[in-house]
N, C-alpha and C positions, 0 to 999 in steps of 0.2 A: 064837502069832505070832512070826515071826523078828525079833529085835531087832538092828539094825546095831550093831556094836561101836564104830565111829567115824563120827560125823556131822559134816560141815562145813556151816556156814551163812553164806551171803552175805546180810547183813541190810540189805536195800535198801528204800528208800521213806520214810525219816525226813523228808527235806526236803519231799517231795510231801504227806505226811501233814499237816505244819504249814501248807503253802501252802493246802491245801483248807480249812483252818479259819481262814484269815487270821491265822496266827501266824508268828512268826519261825522260821527254819529251826532255830535253837538249841532251840526248844521241841520240835521233832521229835526232835532228838538226845537230849534229856533223856528223852522218852517211850520212845525206842528202847532206852535204857539200862535202864529199868524192865522192858521186854519181855525183854531179854537175861537179866536176873536170873530172871524168871518161867520162861523156857524152860530155863535151866540147872537150876533146881530140879525142873522136870518131867522133864527128861532123867535126872537122878539117880534120881528115884523110879521111872521106867520101867525102868531097868536098862541104859541106854547107858553104856559105859565111858569113851568119849572124845568130846569135842565141840570142834571148832575154830570159833571165831567170827572172821569177817573184820571186824576193828574199824576199821583204818585202813590203806589200801593205799599203795604207793609212788606211785601216781598221784594220791592225794588231796591231795598237797602243792600241786597246781595249783589248788585251790579258793581262794576269797577269803581273804586273810590273816586277817581277823577270824574267819572260821569255823574255820580251821585252829587258831588260838590258842585258841578256845573248846573245840575237840575235845581239844586237848592238856591243857587244865585239867580237862576232864571226865574224861578217862582217869586223870589223876593223882589227883584227889580220890576217884574211884570205887575205885581200887585200895587206897587208904589206908583208906577207911571201911568196906569190905565184908569185912574180915578175919574178923569174928565170924560172918558168913554162911558163909564158907568153912569155918571151924572147926566150926560147928554141923552142917554137912552133909558134913564130911570131904572137902572138895573140894581137890584138888591143882591149882595153877595153874602153867602153863608158858607159854613165850613163843616165837613164831615171828616172824622178821623181823629187819631190820638195826637192832639196838638202838643202835649207835653214831650212827646218823643222827637219833636222837630228842633232845629237850631233856634236859639233865642231870637235872632233877628228875623227869622221867618215867622215865628210865633207872633212877634210884635206887629209885623205887616199884616198878618191875617186878622188880628184883633182890630187893627186900625181901619182896614177897609170894611170889615163887617159892621163896625160901629158907625162909620161914616156913611154907609149906604143903607142903614137899617130902616130909614124912613121912606125909601123909594118904593113905588108901587107897581113897577113894571115887572118884567121877567125876573124871577129869582134864579140866580146861578149858584149852585151848590158845588163848591170845589172840594173834591175828595182827595185830600193830601195826607199822606201817612195813614191811608185808609185800607182796611180789610173787613169784609163782611163778618167773618167769624170774630175778629177782634172787636167789632162794634157790638155784637151780641153779648160777648163776655163782659164788656164794659157796661152795657145796659143792665145786665144782671147785677153787677157790682154796685151800680148806682141805686138800683132797686133795693138791694140788701142793705146798703148803707142808710138809705132813707128810712126803711122800716125799723132798723135797729136804733137809729137816732130817735125815732118816734116811740120806742119801747115795744115794738112788735117783732114779729118773726116772719119767716117765709113758709107758713103752713100751706099756702096755695098761691100759685101764680097764674095769671090769665094772659092771653095774648095782648090784651089792652095794657096790662101792666108793663110788659116788655116794650111794646110800641111807644109808650109814653116816656121811656127812658133811652130811646135811641138818640143818636147825635142831633138830628133835626126832626123831632117829633111833629113839628108843625107842617112839614111837607107831606103831601099825599103819597100813597103808594105809587110805584113806577108803573106807567102804562106800557112803555116801549123801551127796550134795551137794544142799542145799536152797537155792534162791534165792527170796526174796520180792519183791514189788513189780511183778511182771508181765514183767520182762525175762527173756530166755532166752539167757543166755550165762554163762560162768564167770569172765570178767574177771580172768584172771591169778591165779586162786586155786588153790593146791595142785595145780599142774600135774603134778608127779611123783607125788605121793601118790594122786591120784584117777584114775589111768590106767584103772582098771576100775570106778570108782564109778558107781552109779546116780544119775541126775539127776532132781530133782523141782522143778518150777517152780510157784510160787503167785502168783496175781494180787493177793493181799492185801498191803497195805503192812505193813512190819515192825512198827510200833507197835501194829497191830491183832491181831497174832498172840497165840495163847494155847495152853494145853496141848492142847486138842482139835485144833488145827491140826498140832501136832507128831505127835500120835497118827495123824492122817489120813495124813501123809506116811510114817510108818512102816508103816502098813497097805498103802499103795501099794507101798512097797519090798518088803514081805513077800510080796506077790502076784506078784512078778516071778521069772522063771527066769534065774538068773545062771549062764551057761554058760562064761564066760571063754575063749571061742574054741572050746569043744568043741561037738559036735553035740547 
């Protein structure tokens, strides 16, 4: 079975999962975090090399202030307490998104965990936090512009390679498979540049209900497809 090198996951359905059980939305987010850990471990065992998790989008700031504050605390504490899990499974953690727009304590934990795991050679987990695909492309152009101006040049012409080299994680390969849980069928500003030729897989299952078998089913569906990339 063909295994995608890079899988992106839009982890949707935490709030609905909690509502269906007459629980607070925060309970759904906690359960979703457990699912993320479960899926990351499965991805590592299956042989996926890179996985990008859509943790918190640039649009998520529009949610209720209490929910946003809870999510920031959850992200911060999770990053801090899961180092042993990363070490045991040789997982390297990287980050995509506008880190400057995050609370200082969250920025600190992101930098700490990415530095501490930078030498691990197993699965690379890319945490998309304060991330938006359009925002990433705008920031890539700004990096490119700044670099050329500092070098005394201009932007007379820009290539795809120029933009790709200035994305948040240019060392990661383009995405092979995008998974969205929760029944919605859109990509919601996720990895716009990196997923130009990605296969899309939509699951009606809410994210907290996902397990290893669901990931394997998505990969089987991916492996059965004929990826022609514009060829006949």
